[in-house]
N, C-alpha and C positions, 0 to 999 in steps of 0.2 A: 316325553323328551325326545330328541335325536340322540343326546350321549349326557353323561354320569360328568358332573360340574365336581372336579377335586379340588379346586380351592378351598383354604384352610377355613369350615365352619359353615360353606355353603353347599356341602351337600347335607352336611347335618341339618340347617336349618330346612330344607327342603322336603327333606325325609325323614328325620327320625323326632325334631320336634313337631312340626308340622303333621305328620303322619301319625304321633302320637304312641309310636312304635306298636302300632296294630299289627305289627307280627303280617303285613302283605293283604289283610282279609278284604277282599272288595266287594264296599258299602255300594248296591245300587248299579252292581256292573255283572255281566256275565262272565264265563270265565274264558273267552275268546278263543275256546278251541280247545281247554285243556276240562281234563275230567271233573267233577265235583271235589269239592275237598282241597282246592288250590291246586300251583304247580307239584310238582314232581321232586321229591326233595334232590336236592346236589348230590355230586359223588362224593365231594367230602362229606357232606353230614351222613351219606346214606351209609360210608364206613369210619363215620367215627366210631373211637370205641369208649370215648373219655366224654360223655356230652357234661357231666357234673364238672369238667375240670375248670378250676376259675382260670380264665384269659387275659382280663383287663381289672387293675383294682384302685380305686384313688380311696383312700384313707381308708375307712371303715365298710366302702360300699365295693362288689366287686360284680364282673358279668363273667357268667362259664358261656365254654365252646359249645353249649347245647344252645343258648339264647343265640348267640352270633348265627348260627347255624339256623336257626327256625326264621332269623329275621334275612337271612338271606336267601332265601325258600320261597319269603314273601313279594321279593321283586320282581318286577316283570325281567320276561326273559330276556332282552335285547341288556340292561342292566347287570343279571346273572352272568350273561359273556364279558362285556367292559369288566366285572369286577375279578372274574376268572383270570383274563390277557394282564392287567393291573395291578393282580397281587390286593393283597386284605390292609394292608399299613397304613391307608389313607380311613377305612372303615375303622378300625382302633382308634385309631387319632379323632373320630367322630365321637364315639363313645367314649372316649376318654374327656372328651370336652363337653359331652353333654352331663355325666357327674359331677366334673367340676362347677359349672356352671349352674346344676340343679342345689349342689351342695351352697354354692355361695347364693342364690338362690330364698335358701333356708336360712341359713344366717344373718339377710338382712330383712328376714320374716316376711318373705311376698308370700310364705304358702298361709298367711293367714290375712291376704286382703281378697276383698270382695270383689276382683278381676281373676283373683285365682281358685275363687269357688265357681266363680260363673263357670268360668273354663273348663272348671274339672269337672262340674255336672253335666255341659255339652259333652266331654269328652267320653266319660261314660254312659249317656245313651250313645254316641255315635259306634263304643266297641259293644256295646249291647245289639245295637241293632245289626253290627257286622256278623257278630254271632250266629243270632238266629238267622242272617240272610245267607251263611256259610251253611247252617243246618240245613235250610228249606233248600241248597242246592243239592248237598247230599242226597235229601229225601224226592228228588225228583229224578226217578230213574227211569233211564229210555230204555223199552226192552227192541232187541232185534226184532221180535215181531213188529212193532209199531212202528220201526225204522223201515223193512220190506213194505209197508202198507201205506203208509206216507208214499215209497219211490213207488208203488205201484200206480199211486192216483195222481202222482203229480210230475211224472217221469219228462214228460215233455217240456217242463220249467226248468229243468236241467241240461235244457239241448245246446250245442257251442255251435257258431260257425265260424270258419276256417276263411279268414278275410284279409287279400291285401290293399293295403290304406296310401288313395294320394292327399297332401295336403297342399294347397296353394295358396301363397300370403298375400292377402291384399292392404293395399295401403289408402288410407280416405282420401275423398277428394282436398285439391290443394295442400297435400303434404310437401314438406319440405322437399325440393332436392335432394336426392340421396336418400330419403327414405325406403328399407328395402318391403319389396313386391310390388305387386302389377295394379294397375287400376282396374276397377271392378270387369269392363269389358274385356282387358285383355287376358284379366284372370280367366273370363268366362268363355274368351275361344279359346286359350291353353288347356283347360279343362276339358275342354270336349274334343280336341286332337289328342288329349291321354286316352279318352275313354275309350277312341274308337283304337287304338292301338293295343290297348287292355284287350277289348272285345277279340282282337282280331290274333293275337298271340298270345302266348301260354310262356312266352320267356319274358319274366319279370325283372329278371338281371338287366335284358339286353335292353328294355324300356326305360330302366331306371337310371343308367348308362346315357341315355341320348337324352334323356328331360330334366334327370335332376340338378337344380340349383342352389348353391346352400344358401340356409335362412331364407330362401323363397320356393324352392317348390322340393318335396320330400315323396319318395315312390318307396312305397318297403318292395324290396325285392325278395324278401322272405314272409309267408304268411304267420299271424300270429291270432291266436284265440278269443273267439267274445262271446259270453253267457247271457242267456237272456237274463233282463235287466240289469245288467251295465251299459249299456246304450240310452240314449233320447229315442224316445216311443218311435219317434217318424224312422230314424236311421235303424232300429233292432227291426221295426213293422220290413223293410228289405233287406237285414240281411239275412233271417230265416225266411221270407215267403223268394226270393230270389232263387233260380236255380243255379246249381253249381256251375261256373264255368260264366254267370251270367254277372254285368258290371250294373252299379245303383246310379239312380240319378246324384245329379251333383246336393251337394246341400250348405246354407252356409251356418258356419261355427264358428261365432265371434269375428275376429279378422280373417278369415280364412275361408275356400271353398273347401270340401273334404269330397270324398267318392273311395267306391271299393270296389274291388273284383272279388267274389264270394268263389271261395275254391271248393271249400266241401262244408257239410253239415256231420253233426254225431251227436247221439244223446249217450253219455258217461255210467259208464256202469255202475251195479249199485255201491261196491265197495270202492270208486272210487269218489261218491261223495256220500259216502254212509256217516261221516262225519260231520258234515256238515247236516244233515238230518237230523242228528243225533242232538245236536249243538240247540237247531233251530228248537225242535221241540222241549228241551230240557229247557230252554227260555219261555216258550208257552207256559209249560208247567207253573216256573215259577213266578210270571204275570197273572197269571191265572190264581193261585197261593196268595199275591200279595193283592191284588183285587179283592179276594175274600175276606182278608182280613184288613184292609181299608174300610170293604163295607159293615162290618161287624164291629166295628170299632167307636161307632158313635163319634165319628169327624165333624168338626165346626171351624169355617176358616172364614173369617172378616171380606169380605168381597169384594168390599170397596178399596180394602187396601191392599189385594192381591188385583186388583184392577189392571187389564192392560193397556199401557198407556195410548192415546188418542193416537189417530193414523194423521204420518209426517204430512204437513202442509195444509193441515186443517185446524187453523187455528180458532181460538175459542175455549170454552170451560165444556168439559163431559158431564152431565147431570148424572151420578151416583144415586142411586137410594141409597139414604141411610142403612144400616148395617142391622139384622135384626139381634137380638138380645143371645148369644150363646146359650144351648141347651142347657136345661138344669142336669150337674151330675145325677148318672143313675143312684137311684138307693139302695 
């Protein structure tokens, strides 16, 4: 989510209730660049001398400072920043609301309903799975030697190209008068004109000043970096096969024509990509562990229930074979 919602009850229902106060353990996801074990403790948490101090109390139930801090540590980094800038009062109000509603739920005997028992069983499984996933992350250690070996074998995969890009907007045939963009032929003509200018001059700023048209033509005066794997295959091929100073062919990209001038190429040093390599290798180890666990777990699924939907635009029924009986439980 792009921002936290602080309206009464909104943040509570999206973070505390639905998440079940799992304290940010990310089930089924990688750590996104963070070391195994979750985000680093916040400054307030690491400096807190009183984790057992009660900071919220509703009736006979209370929440300690340590519980609040651990919950904050489990939030996404952007949410932690928002919380730090706006203060914790709204978060405290949500914990109060959680206790009030939970106590009211008990008074209405909702904790003895089938729905509660079903949800509790599901949450228990989610929590146990999350804890196990976190344990697998901790155990999936990547050594510096493994990182160096991977870099040596895949060095070219991290190659970067500095390019200056030109984008020319086109408009569909029969477009209404006033629609921004050029016709297909006009766009091709203008593209060739700018390509010739880029090929014969290194003054991108001057070319940008001459040809730039707001909302129609964009000429990047400053180059930017692209890495292998971040571009469409044909455009990537051009970016890494063209020599420095050469200009690519014109590509159709949606309602635009796109081409670029290659300024330079470089391969980042190991220290610049070591974090990315470590994360990739760690995730490979995690995935391998998960695959092994599933392989040894005697898994059965009803393929007719989980079958993919019929292709769109193809009427009629899809004949799915009757599911086999589930395998017998191991003795």
